[in-house]
N, C-alpha and C positions, 0 to 999 in steps of 0.2 A: 460129232458132226463138224465138217469143214466150215470155216467161216466164209460167208458169201463174199465174192470178189467184185461182183457187178450189181448194179441196181436191180436188174431183172432177177438175179439170184436172190436178192433180199426179198423181192416181192413173192417169189416162189416159196421161199422159206416161210414167210408170214402166212401165205395162203394155205400152208399145210396144217395149220392149227384148226382143230374142230371149232366151228361156230365163230371164226374170226369176224365174220360179218353178222353175227348174232349176239352182239354186245361188245365186240372187240375192235370194231372198225376205227374208232377214235384212237385207240392205242396203236393200231397198225399204222394209221396216218402219222402219228407222232413219231413212231419208230422209224418210218421211212424218212421223215424229215431229219431226224437226228443222225441217221446213217449218212444221208446226203451231206449234212452239215459237217460231220466228222471228216468226210472225204473231200471237202471243199467243192461240192457239186450242186449246191443250192442255186438255182437260177434266180436272177433278179425278180422275175415275175412270179415266183413261187407263192402259192396261197393254199390254205386249208379250205375245203369246201364242205359246208354243212348243208345237207339236203333234207327238206321237210315235206311231208305229205299234207294234203289239204286240211285234214283234221288237226294239224299241229300249229295252228295260228297262234295260240297262246304261248307255246314254247318258243316260236320264232320271235314274238314281241318281247318275251322275257330275255331271250338271248341278245337281242338288239340292245336292250337297256343295259345288260351286263357289259356288253362290248363297248358301248358308248361311255358308261360311267365308271367301269372298273369295280362296281359294287355288286354284291349278290352272288348267286350261284347260277351258272348256266345249266341248262338241262339237256338231256339227250335229244337228238334229232333222229330221223329215220336212218341216215347214213352219213358218214364222214369220209371224204376222199381228199385228194390233193390235186391242185392245178400244177402240172409239171410238163415241160416240153410241149406247151401249147395245147394240151389235152387234159381232161379230168379223168383221173385214174384212181383205182384202189389197188390193193395188193393182188387182185385177181384179173381185173379187166378194165377197159375203158368204161366210164360211167355215163350212161345216157341221162342227161339232166332233164330231158323232156318228161321223164317219168315222175318228176317231183314238181310240186306246186310253188314252193318257196326255196330260194337258194341264197346262201350267204358265202361270200368270198372273204376269208379271214386271214389277216397277216400275223397278228401276234400269237406266239405260242402259249402265252399265259392263259389265253382264253380257252384253248383246247385242253390244257391241263385242268383248268377250272371245271370245264364241262365233263371231262372224263372222270374226274374225282367226285362228281355228284353220282356216286355209284348206284344209288337206289333208283335212278331214272333210266338206267341202261338195262337191256335184256341180260338176264343172268346166264344164258346158255354158254357164253364164253367164260372159261375158267381163268380168272385173273392170277392164279398161281403161275400161269405160263409167262407172266411178265418177266420173271427172273430168268427163264430160259431164253426169252427174246433178248434180254440185256446181255447175257453171256455169249450167245452165238453171234450177235451183231456187234458186240463189243461197244455198246452204248450205255448210257445211263437213263433209266426210267425211274429213278429213285423218288421222283416227285409224283409218281402214280400210286394211287391208293389201290391195294390189291385185296381189300376186304370185300367180301360179297354181301 
């Protein structure tokens, strides 16, 4: 496969994976960030966006504590996207934030890595063995991602 040359091509590549938004959205968000970073295209206003549904209040509170203190394990939310170019997007489309009850805008990448590596809290539909393919095609490192299911 040819290496994507544009950010849109990166998004299209990531969206080609089965169930990327069924347990792989955090990995996709981190991969998009790292590709942008490698190509010096991360805007100053860039943020990760964690989206929670109404029944995920405990997850939101836990993640706020982890983000504030740096201690503990973040848990999966309903969806992870990025704030880029003044819109919230994932690898497929613009994300409608009105669909979610709680939203976190997150700057530090360590938090997303912490969250994604709490593997048992994510939907298992996404095959984490694909992490190596994503690294190879995008020419980025995701070596800090746990790919054990």
